[in-house]
C-alpha positions, 0 to 999 in steps of 0.5 A: 524854813517851812515858813521861809519856804511858804513866804517865798512861796506867797511872793512868786505866786502873787507875781504869777497873779499879776499877769492871770489879772491884767490879763482877766481885766483886759478880757473884759474888752473881747468881743465889747464894743470899743466906746466901751474900752475907751470909756473904763481906760480912756483916752490911749496913748497911740492910735493906728487904723491900717487896713480898716483894723484900729489899733489902740495902745494903752502904756503902764510903767512906774519907776524903782530907784535901785540903792547902792550896793554896801561894800567892805570899805574903799581902802579895804576891809579895815576901813572903819566906814561903808561904802558903796562898789555902785551908784544908785540907779532906776530901773523903769518897768513898763506894761503897755497894752495893745487892742484890735479892733475891726469894726467897732468891737475889741477881737483882742489885744497883745501885752508887751514890755518887761512889767505886764505880769 
């Protein structure tokens, strides 16, 4: 039982650390030139400039396939083989990091999405 609790704690701790790791990686660009951001992360997916403020958006996405859910059988518990009650599906995980650049210097960033941490 203790091993199960430790494993669960490590698993949940790993999820929490993903956000902290992402923030630590992106925090290094705040206060640095826009050129350095583009050199390290590449060309952004989207860019817009309005009122002297530039916004650079970087996307991170992946798709996870979900297997069908097994059931007791199509015709009841006496059916001799496995049956699947739900079709397979896909879940898309996305995280967008949008950086705010003023005067050629990165001022801040915002994370949006279901896979940022």
